[in-house]
N, C-alpha and C positions, 0 to 999 in steps of 0.2 A: 136588350141593352139596358143596363142599370140607369135609372133616372137620377139626376143630380138634384139633391134637395137641400144642400147646404146654403143657408141664407147669407153666408159670408160673401158670395159672389154677386148678389143682387145689386150691390152698389156700383158695380162696373157698368158704365154706360155703353150701350150699343146704339149708335145714331148714324143716319145717312152721312156720307162723306160731304155732301153739300151743306149740311147743317154745321159740320165742323168748319167748313170754309167760311160760312157766315159769321160764326163766332170769332174766328181768327181775324176776319176783315174789320170787326168792330173794335179790335185792339190796336192801339197806336204802334207804329214801327219803333223798335228799340233803337235808342240813340247811341252813337259811339261814345265810349268812355275813354278808350285809348285806341283811337282809330278803329279799324275792323278787327283788331286783335282782341278786343274785349267790348262787348255790347251790354246795354242795360239788361238785367235779369239773367245774365249768363254766369256759369261757373268756368272761369278761365284758370289756366296754370302757366306760371312763369318759371322757367328753369334755367340753370346755368352752373358752371363750375364753382367750387369754393373760391371766394375772393373775386368773383366776376362783377359784383355790384348789384346783386338781386335786391338786397334790402334798400340800397340807395335808390334804385329805380322805383321800387314799390312805395317808398315814402314820398318820392317826387310825384308819383301818380296820385297818391292820397291827397297831397296838398293841391295838386292840379284840380282834382275833382271837388275839393272843398272850396276852392277860390273861383274856379271857372276857366282859366287859361289852358291852352293845349300845350303838349310837350313836342317840340319839333314838328314833324309832319303827321303826328298821330292826333287826329282831331278829337276834341271833346265838345260835343254840342248839347250835353245834358245841363240842366240847371244845376247850380251848386248843390253838392250832396253832403249829407252827414255821414262821415266815414268813421268806422270803427276798425282800428289797426291792432290786431292781436299779436303781440311780440313775444315769442318764446326764446329769443336769442340774446338781445341786448339788455344790459342794465340801464337804469336811468342816467348814470354818468356816461356810459358809452354812447347812448343816444344823444345826450346834451353836447358831447365833444364834437359830434359830427356837424352840429349846427351852431357853432360859435366861431369867432376868429381863431386861427391857429395859435395855440398857447405859446407864450414866450415867458420862460421862468423869471426873467429879470423884471417882468411887470407884475409879479405876484403869483400866488398859488392857485388862484381861481381863474376860470375862463372869462373872456370879455365879449361884449356885443353879441348876445344870443339872438338867433333868428326868431321872429315872432310868427308862429303858425296861425292859420285860420282857426277860429273857435269851433268850426264845424269838424275839425280833425281831432278825433278822440283816440287815445292810445291806452292799451292795457298791457301790463307785464304779467305774463303767466309763468310762474315757476312750476317745476314738476309736481311739487306737493299740492299745488292749487288745482291740478287736473283731477278729473274723476278717478277715484281709486277702485273702480269696478273691476270685475274679473273680465278676462278675454271674452268678447262677444257682447258684453253689456257696456264696455267702456265707450264704444263709438256712439251708442244710443244716448248714454248719459252726457257725452260730449256735445251732441247736437242739442240736447235740452238746455245745457249750460250756455252754449253760444246763443241760443234763441232768447234766453232770459237776459243776457248781456246786450243783445241787439235791441231788445225792447226798452231796457233801461237807458241806453244811449240814444234811442230814437233814430238809429242808423238805417240807411238804405244801401250802404256799401260796406262789405266786410273784406278785410285783407288779413290773411293768416301767414305768419312768418315763423316757422315754416312747417311743411308737411312731415319732415323727417322726425319731428318731436312727438308726433301723434300716433305712430305705429306701435302697437302693443303685442306683436307676435313675431317670431323669428321667420315665419313664412312671409316673404316680402310681398308677393302678389296678393295673398289673402289679407295682409295688413292694410295695404293701400286700398283694396276693394272695399273693405269694411268702412274705412274713414271717408272715402270719396262718395260711397253710397249714401251715407248719412248727410254729408254736405249737400249732395244733390237734393235729398229730401228736404233739408233746411231751406234751400233755394225755392223749392216748389211750395213749401208751406208759407213762406214769408214774402216771396217775390224779390228778395234781396239779391244784389249783384255781388258775386264772390270771386276774389282773386287769391289763389294759393301759390306759395313759393315752394319750389322743389329743387333738389340737387340733381346731378347727372351721374350716370354710370361711368365707369372708367372708360375713357375714349382717347383716341389719338388727337393731338392738338391740331394737326394739319388736315383732319377729315371734316367734311361739311356736317353741320348740325342737322339731325333728323329727329322725328318724334320718338324713335326708339332709344334715344340717348337719355331720356328723362327717367329718373328712378321710378320703379313701378309702372313702366311704360304701358303694359297691357291694361292695367286698371285705369290709368290716366286717360288713355285713348278711348276707353269705353264710357267714361263718365264726364269728361271735360268737354265743354262746348267749343273752346278755343285753346290752343297750346302755342306759346311763343317762347323764344329763348334769347339769352344774351351770349354772344360769342366774343372771344378776344381777338383783337387785331394784332397781327404779328409785327406790323410796322412801328407801332407806338404802344408802350406799356400801359398808358392811361386811356387808350381808346377802346371802345366796344361797338359792336354792331348788334342790331335787333332783327331777329328772323321769325317770321310767322311760319310755323312748321305744320300746323294742323288746324284748318278751319272746319266748322260744321255748317254754319249758315251764312257765312260771309265770303266775299271774294278774296282770293289769295293774291294780295297786292305786293307785300314785301316777303316773297318766298322763293324767288328764283334768281333774278339778275340784279335787282335793285334793293340794297339794304341800307337803311339809315345808319350813319356812323355818328357816334357821340364821344365826347370826352368827359370823364368823371372829374368834376372840378367844383370849387366853391364859388358860386355867383354872389356878388356883393360882399365877398369875403367871409360869409358865414352860413351859406346854404349849400350843402353838398348835394349835387344833382347831376343829371345827364345833360350836357350842353350839345346841341345838335351842330354837326359840322358839315356833312355832305351825304350824298347817296352814292354807293359803290357796289361793285359785284363781289360776291363771296370769294371768287377765285383770286381777285386782287387783294382781298383782305387777309386771306389765310394762305395764299400760294398753294392752291390745291395740287396735290400730287408730288410736292417736294417736301421731303422730310427736313426738319431743322438740322443745322450743322451740329455734329457731336460736340460735347463740352470739351474745350481744349485742355482744361485742367485734368479731366478724367483721362484723356489720351496720354498726357504727361505722366500721370500716376501709373497707368497700365505699363507704359514703356519703362518707367523706373523700376517697378516691381519685377518686371521681366529681366532687366539688367542685373538684378540681384540674384538671379538664378532660379526664380520661381517659375514653375511650369504654367501652361495656359490654364490647366484645371485649378491650380493653387491661386492664381491671380483672380480667376472667376469667383472662387469661394471667398477670397479676401474682400472683394469689392461688391459681392452680391449681384453680379451680372452674368450673362450667359457666356459659355466658352466661345461661341461663334462671335460674340461682340468683342471679346478679348483679342481673338485672332484678327478681326477687322481693324481694331484700333492699333494693333501692332504694325499694321501696314498702312496706316493713315499718316501722311506727312503733316507735321505741325506748321509748315510754311511752304511756299512755292519752292524755296531753295533746299528744303529738307528732304533728302532722299535716303531714308534708312532701310529701304526695302531689302537691299542686299544683305545688310547686317542681320535682319530678322529671318531671311530665308535660311541661313546657316543654322540659326537656332531652331527653326521649325523642323529642319531635316534631322537635327540631333534628337528631337523629342519624338516619341512614338506617335504616329498619326492616329487621331481620334476621329472616326467617321461621323460621330454624332455632331461634330462642329460644322459639318457641311450644310449649306443653306437649303439643299433639297433633300435632306435626310428625313426619313419617316420610319416608325417601328416596322421591322420586317424587311428593311431595305436590302440587307445582306442576302436573304432568301430570294428576294425578287431579282437581284443581280445574278445570283447563281442559276436561276431558272432561265434567264435571258441567254446565258452562255451555253445552256444544254442544247445540243443539236436536235434532240427530239422535239423541241418546241418551235423550231424554225418553221415559219409559215403556217402555224397551227390553225389560224382562223381562215386560211384559204384552202387548206386541204380537206378532203372528204373521206379519207381512209379511216379504218376502224380505230387505229392508234390515236389519230388526231381527235376523233370524236370522244374517245375515253379520256384524253388529257384535258379537253375543254371542260369536261364535267368536273 
Protein backbone atom coordinates (compact mmCIF):
# COMPACT_ATOMS: atom_id res chain seq x y z
CA UNK A 1 0.00 0.00 0.00
CA UNK A 2 1.36 3.42 -0.96
CA UNK A 3 2.22 5.62 2.03
CA UNK A 4 0.66 9.06 2.28
CA UNK A 5 3.41 11.63 2.67
CA UNK A 6 1.54 14.84 1.78
CA UNK A 7 2.01 17.32 4.64
CA UNK A 8 -1.23 19.05 3.69
CA UNK A 9 -3.21 16.56 5.78
CA UNK A 10 -1.17 16.81 8.99
CA UNK A 11 -3.23 19.82 10.18
CA UNK A 12 -6.41 17.69 10.38
CA UNK A 13 -6.85 16.75 14.02
CA UNK A 14 -7.60 13.18 15.07
CA UNK A 15 -8.72 13.21 18.70
CA UNK A 16 -10.72 10.95 21.02
CA UNK A 17 -14.47 11.63 20.97
CA UNK A 18 -14.42 12.47 24.69
CA UNK A 19 -11.86 15.18 24.05
CA UNK A 20 -14.22 16.78 21.52
CA UNK A 21 -16.97 16.52 24.14
CA UNK A 22 -14.83 18.35 26.70
CA UNK A 23 -14.06 21.09 24.19
CA UNK A 24 -17.75 21.49 23.35
CA UNK A 25 -18.74 21.58 27.03
CA UNK A 26 -16.35 24.50 27.60
CA UNK A 27 -18.23 26.58 25.03
CA UNK A 28 -21.38 28.49 26.07
CA UNK A 29 -24.75 27.44 24.66
CA UNK A 30 -25.70 29.53 21.60
CA UNK A 31 -28.42 32.07 22.41
CA UNK A 32 -31.54 32.41 20.26
CA UNK A 33 -31.48 35.42 17.92
CA UNK A 34 -34.89 34.74 16.37
CA UNK A 35 -36.20 31.98 18.59
CA UNK A 36 -34.99 28.50 17.62
CA UNK A 37 -35.14 29.54 13.97
CA UNK A 38 -31.74 31.27 14.17
CA UNK A 39 -29.16 30.78 16.92
CA UNK A 40 -25.85 32.53 17.60
CA UNK A 41 -23.07 31.41 15.28
CA UNK A 42 -25.43 29.85 12.74
CA UNK A 43 -25.94 30.27 9.00
CA UNK A 44 -29.72 30.52 8.57
CA UNK A 45 -31.80 30.98 5.42
CA UNK A 46 -35.10 32.87 5.23
CA UNK A 47 -37.11 32.32 2.05
CA UNK A 48 -40.45 33.38 0.62
CA UNK A 49 -42.29 34.40 -2.53
CA UNK A 50 -41.64 37.76 -4.18
CA UNK A 51 -43.52 40.40 -2.19
CA UNK A 52 -43.98 38.19 0.86
CA UNK A 53 -42.07 40.61 3.09
CA UNK A 54 -38.65 38.95 3.43
CA UNK A 55 -36.77 42.26 3.49
CA UNK A 56 -39.26 43.78 5.93
CA UNK A 57 -38.83 40.87 8.34
CA UNK A 58 -35.04 40.82 7.92
CA UNK A 59 -34.76 44.54 8.74
CA UNK A 60 -37.08 44.06 11.73
CA UNK A 61 -34.86 41.21 12.96
CA UNK A 62 -31.77 43.40 12.47
CA UNK A 63 -33.29 46.22 14.55
CA UNK A 64 -34.45 43.71 17.17
CA UNK A 65 -30.93 42.33 17.53
CA UNK A 66 -29.38 45.81 17.64
CA UNK A 67 -31.79 47.06 20.33
CA UNK A 68 -32.61 43.88 22.26
CA UNK A 69 -36.40 43.24 22.20
CA UNK A 70 -37.92 40.06 20.70
CA UNK A 71 -40.34 39.85 17.76
CA UNK A 72 -43.59 38.16 18.76
CA UNK A 73 -42.95 34.66 20.14
CA UNK A 74 -39.43 34.49 18.66
CA UNK A 75 -37.16 35.02 21.64
CA UNK A 76 -33.96 37.04 21.45
CA UNK A 77 -31.83 36.51 24.57
CA UNK A 78 -28.49 37.68 23.14
CA UNK A 79 -26.96 40.95 24.25
CA UNK A 80 -27.45 43.81 21.75
CA UNK A 81 -25.57 42.96 18.55
CA UNK A 82 -23.70 45.01 15.99
CA UNK A 83 -25.54 44.14 12.78
CA UNK A 84 -24.26 44.57 9.22
CA UNK A 85 -27.10 44.49 6.65
CA UNK A 86 -25.85 43.96 3.09
CA UNK A 87 -28.63 45.21 0.80
CA UNK A 88 -28.45 44.26 -2.87
CA UNK A 89 -32.09 45.20 -3.57
CA UNK A 90 -33.21 48.60 -2.27
CA UNK A 91 -31.90 52.08 -2.99
CA UNK A 92 -31.47 54.55 -0.14
CA UNK A 93 -34.76 56.25 -1.08
CA UNK A 94 -36.69 52.99 -1.22
CA UNK A 95 -35.28 52.05 2.18
CA UNK A 96 -36.10 55.49 3.65
CA UNK A 97 -39.70 55.40 2.37
CA UNK A 98 -40.38 52.22 4.33
CA UNK A 99 -39.44 53.87 7.60
CA UNK A 100 -41.20 57.23 7.48
CA UNK A 101 -44.80 58.42 7.65
CA UNK A 102 -46.85 57.53 4.58
CA UNK A 103 -46.19 60.38 2.16
CA UNK A 104 -48.92 62.92 1.46
CA UNK A 105 -48.20 65.18 -1.55
CA UNK A 106 -50.11 68.07 -0.01
CA UNK A 107 -47.53 68.21 2.79
CA UNK A 108 -44.58 68.66 0.45
CA UNK A 109 -42.25 66.57 -1.71
CA UNK A 110 -40.18 65.08 1.11
CA UNK A 111 -40.96 62.33 3.63
CA UNK A 112 -41.80 63.18 7.24
CA UNK A 113 -41.03 61.64 10.65
CA UNK A 114 -38.24 59.19 9.76
CA UNK A 115 -37.78 56.26 12.15
CA UNK A 116 -34.55 56.40 14.13
CA UNK A 117 -32.70 53.08 14.01
CA UNK A 118 -30.24 51.81 16.58
CA UNK A 119 -26.67 53.00 15.96
CA UNK A 120 -25.65 49.32 16.12
CA UNK A 121 -27.62 48.68 12.91
CA UNK A 122 -25.26 49.32 9.96
CA UNK A 123 -26.36 49.01 6.34
CA UNK A 124 -24.47 48.68 3.03
CA UNK A 125 -25.86 49.15 -0.48
CA UNK A 126 -24.02 46.83 -2.82
CA UNK A 127 -24.56 47.57 -6.48
CA UNK A 128 -23.54 44.97 -9.11
CA UNK A 129 -20.43 46.91 -10.10
CA UNK A 130 -19.25 46.88 -6.47
CA UNK A 131 -19.19 43.08 -6.31
CA UNK A 132 -15.99 41.21 -7.16
CA UNK A 133 -15.54 41.01 -10.92
CA UNK A 134 -13.71 37.70 -10.71
CA UNK A 135 -14.23 34.80 -13.05
CA UNK A 136 -16.52 31.91 -12.20
CA UNK A 137 -14.92 29.86 -9.42
CA UNK A 138 -13.01 32.81 -7.98
CA UNK A 139 -15.98 35.15 -7.46
CA UNK A 140 -17.25 33.34 -4.36
CA UNK A 141 -13.81 33.30 -2.73
CA UNK A 142 -13.31 37.01 -3.40
CA UNK A 143 -16.85 37.66 -2.14
CA UNK A 144 -16.00 35.97 1.17
CA UNK A 145 -12.84 38.07 1.49
CA UNK A 146 -14.78 41.26 0.73
CA UNK A 147 -17.49 40.43 3.29
CA UNK A 148 -14.88 39.61 5.91
CA UNK A 149 -13.22 42.99 5.37
CA UNK A 150 -16.58 44.76 5.67
CA UNK A 151 -17.45 42.82 8.83
CA UNK A 152 -14.16 43.83 10.42
CA UNK A 153 -14.66 47.50 9.45
CA UNK A 154 -18.15 47.52 10.97
CA UNK A 155 -17.13 45.47 14.03
CA UNK A 156 -20.21 43.35 13.33
CA UNK A 157 -21.12 40.04 14.92
CA UNK A 158 -24.29 39.57 12.82
CA UNK A 159 -24.44 39.60 9.00
CA UNK A 160 -27.68 39.74 6.98
CA UNK A 161 -27.52 39.36 3.18
CA UNK A 162 -30.48 40.50 1.05
CA UNK A 163 -30.49 38.49 -1.12
CA UNK A 164 -28.87 35.27 -2.31
CA UNK A 165 -30.28 35.57 -5.85
CA UNK A 166 -27.89 38.47 -6.61
CA UNK A 167 -24.80 36.43 -5.78
CA UNK A 168 -25.07 33.50 -8.21
CA UNK A 169 -22.62 33.74 -11.10
CA UNK A 170 -23.41 30.60 -13.12
CA UNK A 171 -26.37 29.29 -15.09
CA UNK A 172 -26.09 25.99 -13.21
CA UNK A 173 -28.39 26.77 -10.28
CA UNK A 174 -27.21 24.03 -7.90
CA UNK A 175 -23.53 24.72 -8.58
CA UNK A 176 -24.08 28.47 -8.14
CA UNK A 177 -25.78 28.16 -4.77
CA UNK A 178 -23.28 25.54 -3.54
CA UNK A 179 -20.31 27.81 -4.30
CA UNK A 180 -21.80 30.85 -2.53
CA UNK A 181 -23.10 29.00 0.53
CA UNK A 182 -19.87 27.05 0.88
CA UNK A 183 -17.93 30.29 1.19
CA UNK A 184 -20.50 31.83 3.55
CA UNK A 185 -20.17 28.77 5.79
CA UNK A 186 -16.40 29.18 5.69
CA UNK A 187 -16.83 32.86 6.61
CA UNK A 188 -18.96 31.83 9.58
CA UNK A 189 -16.32 29.33 10.73
CA UNK A 190 -13.47 31.84 10.33
CA UNK A 191 -15.15 34.72 12.17
CA UNK A 192 -17.80 33.12 14.42
CA UNK A 193 -20.34 35.55 12.97
CA UNK A 194 -24.08 34.78 12.81
CA UNK A 195 -25.36 34.93 9.22
CA UNK A 196 -28.91 35.25 7.84
CA UNK A 197 -29.37 34.94 4.07
CA UNK A 198 -32.59 35.79 2.21
CA UNK A 199 -33.68 33.62 -0.72
CA UNK A 200 -36.59 33.28 -3.13
CA UNK A 201 -38.82 30.31 -3.83
CA UNK A 202 -39.24 27.95 -6.72
CA UNK A 203 -42.54 28.13 -8.61
CA UNK A 204 -45.12 26.57 -6.29
CA UNK A 205 -48.86 26.25 -5.77
CA UNK A 206 -50.15 28.89 -3.39
CA UNK A 207 -52.42 26.45 -1.53
CA UNK A 208 -49.67 23.85 -0.90
CA UNK A 209 -47.82 23.71 2.44
CA UNK A 210 -44.33 25.23 2.57
CA UNK A 211 -41.43 22.73 2.62
CA UNK A 212 -37.64 23.04 2.51
CA UNK A 213 -37.67 21.93 -1.14
CA UNK A 214 -39.45 25.18 -2.11
CA UNK A 215 -36.40 27.37 -1.54
CA UNK A 216 -34.26 28.29 -4.56
CA UNK A 217 -31.19 26.06 -4.69
CA UNK A 218 -32.87 23.77 -2.16
CA UNK A 219 -30.26 21.00 -2.34
CA UNK A 220 -27.38 23.39 -1.65
CA UNK A 221 -29.29 25.30 1.03
CA UNK A 222 -30.20 22.09 2.85
CA UNK A 223 -26.55 20.99 2.87
CA UNK A 224 -25.03 24.21 4.18
CA UNK A 225 -27.70 26.01 6.24
CA UNK A 226 -28.06 25.33 9.97
CA UNK A 227 -31.69 26.47 9.97
CA UNK A 228 -34.23 27.21 7.24
CA UNK A 229 -37.45 29.12 7.82
CA UNK A 230 -40.04 30.63 5.51
CA UNK A 231 -42.70 33.29 5.15
CA UNK A 232 -46.08 32.09 3.88
CA UNK A 233 -49.06 34.15 2.75
CA UNK A 234 -52.40 33.87 4.55
CA UNK A 235 -55.31 33.50 2.15
CA UNK A 236 -57.76 35.11 4.54
CA UNK A 237 -56.09 38.56 4.63
CA UNK A 238 -53.77 40.13 2.07
CA UNK A 239 -51.47 41.79 4.61
CA UNK A 240 -51.11 38.75 6.88
CA UNK A 241 -48.17 36.34 6.85
CA UNK A 242 -47.17 33.26 8.83
CA UNK A 243 -43.67 32.05 9.65
CA UNK A 244 -42.76 28.37 9.40
CA UNK A 245 -39.64 26.56 10.59
CA UNK A 246 -39.04 24.07 7.77
CA UNK A 247 -35.59 22.64 8.51
CA UNK A 248 -33.76 22.68 11.87
CA UNK A 249 -30.32 21.18 12.38
CA UNK A 250 -29.58 21.59 16.08
CA UNK A 251 -32.77 23.03 17.57
CA UNK A 252 -36.26 21.74 18.26
CA UNK A 253 -38.94 22.12 15.59
CA UNK A 254 -41.45 24.28 17.47
CA UNK A 255 -43.17 26.24 14.70
CA UNK A 256 -43.23 23.57 12.03
CA UNK A 257 -46.39 21.47 12.16
CA UNK A 258 -49.60 22.76 13.72
CA UNK A 259 -48.79 26.09 15.36
CA UNK A 260 -47.58 28.95 13.20
CA UNK A 261 -47.16 32.55 14.38
CA UNK A 262 -49.32 34.87 12.28
CA UNK A 263 -48.25 38.48 11.65
CA UNK A 264 -49.58 41.56 9.93
CA UNK A 265 -47.23 43.75 7.89
CA UNK A 266 -47.86 47.25 9.21
CA UNK A 267 -46.17 50.47 10.29
CA UNK A 268 -45.93 50.69 14.05
CA UNK A 269 -45.78 54.21 15.41
CA UNK A 270 -46.68 55.33 11.90
CA UNK A 271 -43.13 55.04 10.58
CA UNK A 272 -41.60 51.58 11.23
CA UNK A 273 -42.63 48.89 8.73
CA UNK A 274 -42.52 45.56 10.54
CA UNK A 275 -44.24 42.27 11.34
CA UNK A 276 -46.90 42.73 14.05
CA UNK A 277 -47.69 39.50 15.89
CA UNK A 278 -51.39 38.53 15.88
CA UNK A 279 -51.90 34.90 16.91
CA UNK A 280 -50.84 31.28 16.46
CA UNK A 281 -52.78 29.13 13.97
CA UNK A 282 -52.53 25.90 11.98
CA UNK A 283 -51.22 25.99 8.41
CA UNK A 284 -54.38 24.24 7.18
CA UNK A 285 -56.49 27.13 8.52
CA UNK A 286 -54.16 29.72 7.01
CA UNK A 287 -53.94 28.37 3.47
CA UNK A 288 -56.96 26.04 3.28
CA UNK A 289 -54.93 22.94 2.43
CA UNK A 290 -56.32 20.86 -0.39
CA UNK A 291 -58.69 23.51 -1.76
CA UNK A 292 -57.61 25.40 -4.83
CA UNK A 293 -58.51 29.08 -5.08
CA UNK A 294 -61.61 30.02 -7.00
CA UNK A 295 -60.85 30.77 -10.68
CA UNK A 296 -60.71 34.41 -11.67
CA UNK A 297 -64.25 35.50 -12.59
CA UNK A 298 -62.96 37.96 -15.19
CA UNK A 299 -60.99 35.16 -16.87
CA UNK A 300 -64.10 32.96 -17.03
CA UNK A 301 -66.05 35.84 -18.58
CA UNK A 302 -63.30 36.40 -21.16
CA UNK A 303 -63.19 32.69 -22.07
CA UNK A 304 -66.97 32.59 -22.54
CA UNK A 305 -66.96 35.82 -24.55
CA UNK A 306 -64.25 34.62 -26.95
CA UNK A 307 -66.09 31.34 -27.37
CA UNK A 308 -69.32 33.19 -28.17
CA UNK A 309 -67.46 34.97 -30.99
CA UNK A 310 -66.93 31.61 -32.65
CA UNK A 311 -63.38 30.86 -31.50
CA UNK A 312 -62.52 27.19 -30.91
CA UNK A 313 -61.17 25.85 -27.61
CA UNK A 314 -57.72 25.68 -29.16
CA UNK A 315 -57.91 29.30 -30.38
CA UNK A 316 -59.12 30.59 -27.00
CA UNK A 317 -56.31 28.72 -25.24
CA UNK A 318 -53.71 30.25 -27.57
CA UNK A 319 -55.21 33.74 -27.22
CA UNK A 320 -55.19 33.68 -23.40
CA UNK A 321 -52.04 31.53 -22.99
CA UNK A 322 -53.83 28.89 -20.90
CA UNK A 323 -54.32 25.16 -21.43
CA UNK A 324 -57.12 23.73 -23.57
CA UNK A 325 -58.40 21.75 -20.59
CA UNK A 326 -58.66 25.01 -18.60
CA UNK A 327 -60.71 26.60 -21.41
CA UNK A 328 -63.00 23.57 -21.47
CA UNK A 329 -63.43 23.77 -17.68
CA UNK A 330 -64.11 27.52 -17.64
CA UNK A 331 -66.72 27.18 -20.39
CA UNK A 332 -68.69 24.95 -18.03
CA UNK A 333 -68.10 27.04 -14.90
CA UNK A 334 -71.21 29.07 -13.91
CA UNK A 335 -70.54 32.72 -13.14
CA UNK A 336 -73.21 32.63 -10.41
CA UNK A 337 -75.57 30.22 -8.73
CA UNK A 338 -78.32 31.25 -11.17
CA UNK A 339 -76.09 30.98 -14.22
CA UNK A 340 -76.60 27.67 -16.00
CA UNK A 341 -74.96 27.88 -19.40
CA UNK A 342 -73.92 24.24 -19.52
CA UNK A 343 -76.55 23.36 -22.11
CA UNK A 344 -75.47 26.19 -24.38
CA UNK A 345 -71.85 25.07 -24.38
CA UNK A 346 -72.68 21.38 -24.73
CA UNK A 347 -73.99 22.10 -28.25
CA UNK A 348 -70.85 24.08 -29.06
CA UNK A 349 -68.64 21.29 -27.74
CA UNK A 350 -70.44 18.72 -29.91
CA UNK A 351 -70.02 20.94 -32.96
CA UNK A 352 -66.27 21.08 -32.46
CA UNK A 353 -64.12 18.04 -33.12
CA UNK A 354 -63.20 16.37 -29.83
CA UNK A 355 -59.59 16.81 -28.79
CA UNK A 356 -58.54 13.91 -26.48
CA UNK A 357 -55.53 15.89 -25.20
CA UNK A 358 -57.92 18.13 -23.22
CA UNK A 359 -58.98 15.23 -21.00
CA UNK A 360 -57.75 15.41 -17.40
CA UNK A 361 -56.35 11.85 -17.50
CA UNK A 362 -54.62 12.14 -20.90
CA UNK A 363 -50.98 11.08 -21.23
CA UNK A 364 -48.70 10.54 -24.29
CA UNK A 365 -49.49 7.13 -25.75
CA UNK A 366 -53.02 7.06 -24.33
CA UNK A 367 -54.50 6.09 -27.72
CA UNK A 368 -52.26 3.01 -28.00
CA UNK A 369 -53.02 2.10 -24.39
CA UNK A 370 -56.78 2.22 -25.01
CA UNK A 371 -56.38 0.16 -28.19
CA UNK A 372 -54.48 -2.53 -26.32
CA UNK A 373 -57.14 -2.67 -23.60
CA UNK A 374 -59.82 -3.44 -26.22
CA UNK A 375 -57.73 -6.19 -27.88
CA UNK A 376 -59.13 -9.60 -26.72
CA UNK A 377 -55.65 -11.12 -26.77
CA UNK A 378 -54.74 -9.02 -23.72
CA UNK A 379 -57.72 -10.06 -21.59
CA UNK A 380 -56.52 -11.57 -18.30
CA UNK A 381 -52.92 -11.35 -19.51
CA UNK A 382 -51.47 -11.26 -15.98
CA UNK A 383 -53.57 -14.17 -14.74
CA UNK A 384 -52.96 -16.57 -17.63
CA UNK A 385 -49.91 -18.82 -17.90
CA UNK A 386 -50.18 -19.87 -21.58
CA UNK A 387 -47.36 -19.23 -24.04
CA UNK A 388 -49.19 -16.34 -25.79
CA UNK A 389 -49.78 -14.49 -22.49
CA UNK A 390 -46.14 -14.99 -21.52
CA UNK A 391 -44.98 -13.55 -24.88
CA UNK A 392 -47.35 -10.55 -24.66
CA UNK A 393 -46.26 -9.72 -21.10
CA UNK A 394 -42.71 -9.42 -22.39
